FIRO-459632 format. One record per residue (C-alpha): residue number from 1; x negated, y negated, z. Coordinates in steps of 0.1 Angstrom, whole numbers, m for minus. Layout:
BEGIN
+-----+-------+-------+-------+
|   n |     u |     v |     w |
+-----+-------+-------+-------+
| NUM |     X |     Y |     Z |
...
+-----+-------+-------+-------+
end
This chain:
BEGIN
+-----+-------+-------+-------+
|   n |     u |     v |     w |
+-----+-------+-------+-------+
|   1 |    m3 |  m749 |   m42 |
|   2 |   m22 |  m735 |   m11 |
|   3 |   m54 |  m751 |   m23 |
|   4 |   m36 |  m784 |   m28 |
|   5 |   m22 |  m783 |     8 |
|   6 |   m56 |  m774 |    22 |
|   7 |   m72 |  m801 |     2 |
|   8 |   m46 |  m826 |    16 |
|   9 |   m56 |  m817 |    52 |
|  10 |   m86 |  m834 |    68 |
|  11 |  m116 |  m812 |    73 |
|  12 |  m116 |  m818 |   110 |
|  13 |   m81 |  m805 |   114 |
|  14 |   m90 |  m773 |    95 |
|  15 |  m120 |  m767 |   117 |
|  16 |   m99 |  m773 |   148 |
|  17 |   m72 |  m748 |   137 |
|  18 |   m98 |  m722 |   129 |
|  19 |  m114 |  m726 |   163 |
|  20 |   m80 |  m722 |   180 |
|  21 |   m74 |  m689 |   161 |
|  22 |  m108 |  m676 |   170 |
|  23 |  m102 |  m685 |   207 |
|  24 |   m68 |  m668 |   205 |
|  25 |   m84 |  m636 |   191 |
|  26 |  m111 |  m637 |   217 |
|  27 |   m85 |  m640 |   244 |
|  28 |   m66 |  m610 |   231 |
|  29 |   m99 |  m590 |   231 |
|  30 |  m107 |  m601 |   266 |
|  31 |   m72 |  m592 |   278 |
|  32 |   m74 |  m558 |   262 |
|  33 |  m108 |  m551 |   277 |
|  34 |   m96 |  m563 |   311 |
|  35 |   m66 |  m541 |   309 |
|  36 |   m87 |  m511 |   299 |
|  37 |  m112 |  m518 |   327 |
|  38 |   m84 |  m521 |   352 |
|  39 |   m69 |  m489 |   339 |
|  40 |  m102 |  m471 |   342 |
|  41 |  m107 |  m485 |   377 |
|  42 |   m73 |  m474 |   388 |
|  43 |   m77 |  m440 |   371 |
|  44 |  m114 |  m436 |   380 |
|  45 |  m107 |  m407 |   403 |
|  46 |   m85 |  m390 |   377 |
|  47 |  m111 |  m396 |   349 |
|  48 |  m138 |  m380 |   370 |
|  49 |  m116 |  m350 |   377 |
|  50 |  m107 |  m348 |   340 |
|  51 |  m144 |  m348 |   331 |
|  52 |  m150 |  m321 |   356 |
|  53 |  m121 |  m301 |   343 |
|  54 |  m135 |  m303 |   308 |
|  55 |  m170 |  m293 |   318 |
|  56 |  m159 |  m264 |   340 |
|  57 |  m132 |  m253 |   316 |
|  58 |  m157 |  m252 |   286 |
|  59 |  m181 |  m231 |   308 |
|  60 |  m152 |  m207 |   317 |
|  61 |  m142 |  m204 |   280 |
|  62 |  m178 |  m196 |   270 |
|  63 |  m181 |  m170 |   299 |
|  64 |  m148 |  m155 |   288 |
|  65 |  m161 |  m153 |   252 |
|  66 |  m192 |  m135 |   262 |
|  67 |  m172 |  m110 |   284 |
|  68 |  m148 |  m103 |   255 |
|  69 |  m177 |   m99 |   230 |
|  70 |  m194 |   m73 |   253 |
|  71 |  m160 |   m56 |   258 |
|  72 |  m154 |   m54 |   220 |
|  73 |  m190 |   m40 |   215 |
|  74 |  m184 |   m13 |   241 |
|  75 |  m151 |    m3 |   225 |
|  76 |  m168 |    m2 |   190 |
|  77 |  m142 |   m25 |   175 |
|  78 |  m146 |   m35 |   139 |
|  79 |  m167 |   m66 |   134 |
|  80 |  m140 |   m83 |   113 |
|  81 |  m112 |   m80 |   139 |
|  82 |  m136 |   m87 |   168 |
|  83 |  m146 |  m120 |   151 |
|  84 |  m110 |  m129 |   144 |
|  85 |   m99 |  m123 |   180 |
|  86 |  m129 |  m142 |   194 |
|  87 |  m121 |  m172 |   172 |
|  88 |   m84 |  m172 |   183 |
|  89 |   m94 |  m169 |   220 |
|  90 |  m119 |  m198 |   216 |
|  91 |   m94 |  m221 |   200 |
|  92 |   m67 |  m214 |   226 |
|  93 |   m92 |  m219 |   254 |
|  94 |  m103 |  m253 |   241 |
|  95 |   m68 |  m265 |   236 |
|  96 |   m58 |  m255 |   271 |
|  97 |   m88 |  m272 |   286 |
|  98 |   m82 |  m305 |   269 |
|  99 |   m45 |  m305 |   275 |
| 100 |   m52 |  m299 |   312 |
| 101 |   m77 |  m328 |   313 |
| 102 |   m52 |  m351 |   295 |
| 103 |   m25 |  m341 |   321 |
| 104 |   m49 |  m349 |   350 |
| 105 |   m56 |  m384 |   335 |
| 106 |   m19 |  m391 |   332 |
| 107 |   m12 |  m387 |   295 |
| 108 |    22 |  m372 |   285 |
| 109 |    15 |  m340 |   266 |
| 110 |    51 |  m329 |   263 |
| 111 |    56 |  m346 |   229 |
| 112 |    23 |  m333 |   216 |
| 113 |    32 |  m297 |   227 |
| 114 |    66 |  m301 |   210 |
| 115 |    51 |  m313 |   178 |
| 116 |    25 |  m285 |   179 |
| 117 |    52 |  m259 |   185 |
| 118 |    73 |  m272 |   156 |
| 119 |    43 |  m272 |   133 |
| 120 |    33 |  m237 |   143 |
| 121 |    69 |  m225 |   137 |
| 122 |    70 |  m241 |   102 |
| 123 |    36 |  m227 |    93 |
| 124 |    46 |  m192 |   106 |
| 125 |    78 |  m192 |    85 |
| 126 |    58 |  m203 |    54 |
| 127 |    32 |  m177 |    59 |
| 128 |    54 |  m149 |    72 |
| 129 |    41 |  m122 |    48 |
| 130 |     5 |  m131 |    53 |
| 131 |     9 |  m132 |    90 |
| 132 |    26 |   m98 |    89 |
| 133 |    m4 |   m84 |    70 |
| 134 |   m28 |  m100 |    94 |
| 135 |   m11 |   m86 |   124 |
| 136 |    m9 |   m52 |   108 |
| 137 |   m47 |   m53 |   100 |
| 138 |   m55 |   m62 |   136 |
| 139 |   m33 |   m33 |   149 |
| 140 |   m49 |    m9 |   125 |
| 141 |   m84 |   m19 |   134 |
| 142 |   m77 |   m18 |   171 |
| 143 |   m56 |    13 |   173 |
| 144 |   m74 |    32 |   145 |
| 145 |   m46 |    55 |   132 |
| 146 |   m71 |    61 |   103 |
| 147 |  m107 |    51 |    95 |
| 148 |  m128 |    46 |    64 |
| 149 |  m132 |    80 |    48 |
| 150 |   m99 |    95 |    60 |
| 151 |   m74 |   109 |    34 |
| 152 |   m40 |    94 |    41 |
| 153 |    m5 |    96 |    27 |
| 154 |    17 |    65 |    33 |
| 155 |    54 |    73 |    33 |
| 156 |    68 |    40 |    20 |
| 157 |    58 |    44 |   m17 |
| 158 |    41 |    78 |   m15 |
| 159 |     6 |    64 |   m22 |
| 160 |   m22 |    87 |   m11 |
| 161 |   m60 |    87 |   m12 |
| 162 |   m93 |    84 |     7 |
| 163 |   m96 |    51 |    26 |
| 164 |  m123 |    30 |    10 |
| 165 |  m121 |    m1 |    32 |
| 166 |   m99 |   m17 |    59 |
| 167 |   m98 |   m55 |    56 |
| 168 |   m78 |   m80 |    77 |
| 169 |   m50 |   m82 |    51 |
| 170 |   m53 |   m51 |    29 |
| 171 |   m64 |   m15 |    29 |
| 172 |   m79 |     1 |    m2 |
| 173 |   m74 |    38 |   m11 |
| 174 |   m92 |    58 |   m38 |
| 175 |   m70 |    84 |   m54 |
| 176 |   m81 |   119 |   m65 |
| 177 |   m83 |   106 |  m101 |
| 178 |  m106 |    76 |   m90 |
| 179 |   m80 |    48 |   m90 |
| 180 |   m81 |    21 |   m63 |
| 181 |   m47 |    14 |   m46 |
| 182 |   m44 |   m18 |   m26 |
| 183 |   m18 |   m16 |     2 |
| 184 |    m8 |   m46 |    25 |
| 185 |   m15 |   m38 |    61 |
| 186 |    19 |   m49 |    71 |
| 187 |    34 |   m20 |    52 |
| 188 |    10 |     5 |    68 |
| 189 |    17 |    m9 |   103 |
| 190 |    55 |    m9 |    99 |
| 191 |    59 |    26 |    82 |
| 192 |    49 |    61 |    90 |
| 193 |    19 |    77 |    74 |
| 194 |     1 |   111 |    74 |
| 195 |   m36 |   113 |    82 |
| 196 |   m46 |   146 |    64 |
| 197 |   m83 |   146 |    76 |
| 198 |   m81 |   133 |   112 |
| 199 |   m81 |   169 |   126 |
| 200 |  m111 |   193 |   123 |
| 201 |   m89 |   222 |   112 |
| 202 |   m58 |   226 |    90 |
| 203 |   m34 |   255 |    83 |
| 204 |   m33 |   268 |    47 |
| 205 |     2 |   281 |    38 |
| 206 |    13 |   295 |     5 |
| 207 |    45 |   312 |    m5 |
| 208 |    49 |   338 |   m33 |
| 209 |    78 |   359 |   m45 |
| 210 |    78 |   397 |   m45 |
| 211 |   104 |   422 |   m58 |
| 212 |   128 |   438 |   m34 |
| 213 |   114 |   473 |   m43 |
| 214 |    79 |   463 |   m32 |
| 215 |    62 |   483 |    m4 |
| 216 |    60 |   457 |    24 |
| 217 |    33 |   476 |    43 |
| 218 |    11 |   479 |    12 |
| 219 |    17 |   442 |     4 |
| 220 |     7 |   431 |    39 |
| 221 |   m25 |   453 |    38 |
| 222 |   m35 |   437 |     5 |
| 223 |   m30 |   402 |    17 |
| 224 |   m46 |   407 |    51 |
| 225 |   m76 |   422 |    33 |
| 226 |   m79 |   391 |    12 |
| 227 |   m77 |   368 |    43 |
| 228 |  m103 |   389 |    62 |
| 229 |  m127 |   389 |    32 |
| 230 |  m127 |   351 |    28 |
| 231 |  m154 |   337 |    52 |
| 232 |  m139 |   302 |    50 |
| 233 |  m107 |   314 |    68 |
| 234 |  m114 |   311 |   105 |
| 235 |  m114 |   345 |   122 |
| 236 |  m107 |   331 |   157 |
| 237 |   m74 |   316 |   145 |
| 238 |   m42 |   336 |   138 |
| 239 |   m34 |   349 |   103 |
| 240 |     2 |   355 |    94 |
| 241 |    18 |   375 |    65 |
| 242 |    56 |   376 |    67 |
| 243 |    89 |   377 |    48 |
| 244 |    99 |   340 |    47 |
| 245 |   133 |   344 |    30 |
| 246 |   155 |   367 |     8 |
| 247 |   163 |   351 |   m25 |
| 248 |   184 |   360 |   m55 |
| 249 |   157 |   377 |   m76 |
| 250 |   133 |   387 |   m48 |
| 251 |   117 |   381 |   m14 |
| 252 |    95 |   352 |    m6 |
| 253 |    63 |   362 |    11 |
| 254 |    46 |   336 |    35 |
| 255 |     9 |   336 |    40 |
| 256 |    m9 |   315 |    66 |
| 257 |   m45 |   310 |    77 |
| 258 |   m66 |   283 |    94 |
| 259 |   m96 |   266 |    77 |
| 260 |  m119 |   237 |    82 |
| 261 |  m103 |   205 |    68 |
| 262 |  m127 |   201 |    40 |
| 263 |  m120 |   237 |    28 |
| 264 |   m82 |   232 |    27 |
| 265 |   m77 |   227 |   m10 |
| 266 |  m104 |   251 |   m23 |
| 267 |   m91 |   279 |    m1 |
| 268 |   m55 |   272 |   m11 |
| 269 |   m63 |   274 |   m48 |
| 270 |   m85 |   305 |   m44 |
| 271 |   m60 |   323 |   m22 |
| 272 |   m32 |   320 |   m48 |
| 273 |   m54 |   333 |   m75 |
| 274 |   m67 |   362 |   m54 |
| 275 |   m32 |   373 |   m43 |
| 276 |   m20 |   372 |   m80 |
| 277 |   m50 |   394 |   m91 |
| 278 |   m45 |   418 |   m62 |
| 279 |    m8 |   422 |   m69 |
| 280 |   m14 |   428 |  m106 |
| 281 |   m41 |   455 |   m99 |
| 282 |   m18 |   473 |   m74 |
| 283 |    15 |   471 |   m92 |
| 284 |    32 |   446 |   m69 |
| 285 |    58 |   429 |   m90 |
| 286 |    63 |   391 |   m89 |
| 287 |    99 |   386 |  m100 |
| 288 |   112 |   358 |  m122 |
| 289 |   147 |   349 |  m134 |
| 290 |   159 |   370 |  m163 |
| 291 |   187 |   366 |  m187 |
| 292 |   202 |   398 |  m201 |
| 293 |   223 |   395 |  m233 |
| 294 |   245 |   424 |  m245 |
| 295 |   251 |   424 |  m282 |
| 296 |   285 |   440 |  m291 |
| 297 |   287 |   457 |  m325 |
| 298 |   321 |   458 |  m342 |
+-----+-------+-------+-------+
end
């Protein structure tokens, strides 16, 4: 049908209508260019200022990045968290520079900021768990409650082991039986934990029961002799042997001494064995619960 109508029109009329459409389009283009030129002329001062704001702002951001990088290097911050923080600072700096330049020119940035805030809120809610782990990783790497190689005990699930790695989202522990435990950093940052190897020295403490008829002075002499003979027990630190409690079947003897952190478990195990052997050799009784049964004969 369209072809028939076009065929019915004279060729000169078709050419004339095409020329009018082309002239109309050219007029719109000229009008748009004129309006743009007029806007640029009217805003020439603001545009120049905006360009200066961008140039100076980018230079300031780069200077700030160098200063922060040197600061992170001096504080011996982990490379992973330093790189993450520098990237965040760079993005925030660039956004502020271009928003400032747009404001100088006259653009309304309120709507853009509102949309950006709404989008950030939605993304934050969707990635709440990941962001919590991310924030926890940054805090751990900055505050350093523990480091790679430390032996820690986290009080949320009772996991413990030597720290193998600290990543942005997760921390990995190696247990005493060579298992790898992966713990989200958000859990470690929000709960208490015990660092068992952060200090150079630790106190060994064991408790053992003795009978009520035991000679306390003799028992103390035996135990102090064991403590003095072990070179791993620090001589400059106090050593204590005392009655800790009175129980149903005997007395509980407390024994304390200070050792280097790496000697804590070997000394603990050896001390228990040596005390048991010494008590057996010297007739010191270690009581245990007994059940006496009387058989009545009829």
